[in-house]
Structure formats: structure tokens, C-alpha cells
N, C-alpha and C positions, 0 to 999 in steps of 0.2 A: 731175541733181537730178530727173529726169523720173520715175527709179526709184522714188522714194518718195512720188509723188503717189497710185500706186495700190496702195501696200504695205497689208497686212494689219494690223490692229490688234493688236497682241500684249499691251495691256497688261492686257486681263481673264483672260488667260491667266496673266500672271507675279503678277496679284492673288492668283490662286487660290493659286498654288503658294507664293507666300510669307505667304499669311495662313492657311494650314492649319497646324491644330495637330495635328501628328503627333510631337512631341516633339525635331525637330531643332533645332538652332542654325540662326540665319541662314547662317552660312560654309558650314554642310553642304548647304544647299538649294541655295546658287549655286553652290559648286566642287565638288560631289560628298563621298562618303562616304570615299574612298579618298587623298585627299589627305593627311590626317592621319595615318595609318599608316605611309605613306611616307616624310613628312619626320621623324617620330619613329625609324624604322629608320635613316635616314641620320643623323641626329643622335646617338642612342647608340650607333651602329656606329662614328661618327668619334671620339666620346668616349672610347669602351673602347679602340679602336686606338691613341689619343694615351696613353693610360694604359700600356697594355703596351707601346709601345715607350719610354716614360720611365723605367718600370722596367727595359727591358735596359738603357738607356744609365746607369742608376744601378749597374747590373750591371759594367758594362764592354763590353757587346756593341754593336757600330754596325750590326749588322744584323738584320733583321726574324727570321731562322731561323739557328741555328749559332752557333759558338762565336766568329767573326771579328766 
């Protein structure tokens, strides 16, 4: 507990960060700009691969590639 007594006050820093009018949404300021593109790539990539494999199963192919 003694480590928190002499700790630097970060409240003014975070107030400047979150109250700055820079056009970013609040979650972009706190988590970074790169979390949503990664999330969307994983989301749409998994959706596309699911649709691809469902189409293959409808055609009777039980593997990702080939005729088997």
C-alpha cells in the first residue's frame, strides 16, 4: 500500500486525453485504433470460411480442398 502514497497523479493527463476533441470515439482513445480492424478481419474471415465450407458440404465435399 505504501507504493500508492507517493505515486504521480495521472488524472489531469487522462482528462486531457479523453476530453480532447480529435474526432475519435471514446473506445478508440482507450484501446487504440488497431483493435477494430483486427476484430473485423477475424470476424469476416471466420464468416467467409464458414460460408465456403458450408457450400462445399452442400456439394458433397467433406474437406477444405480436393474432391474427397
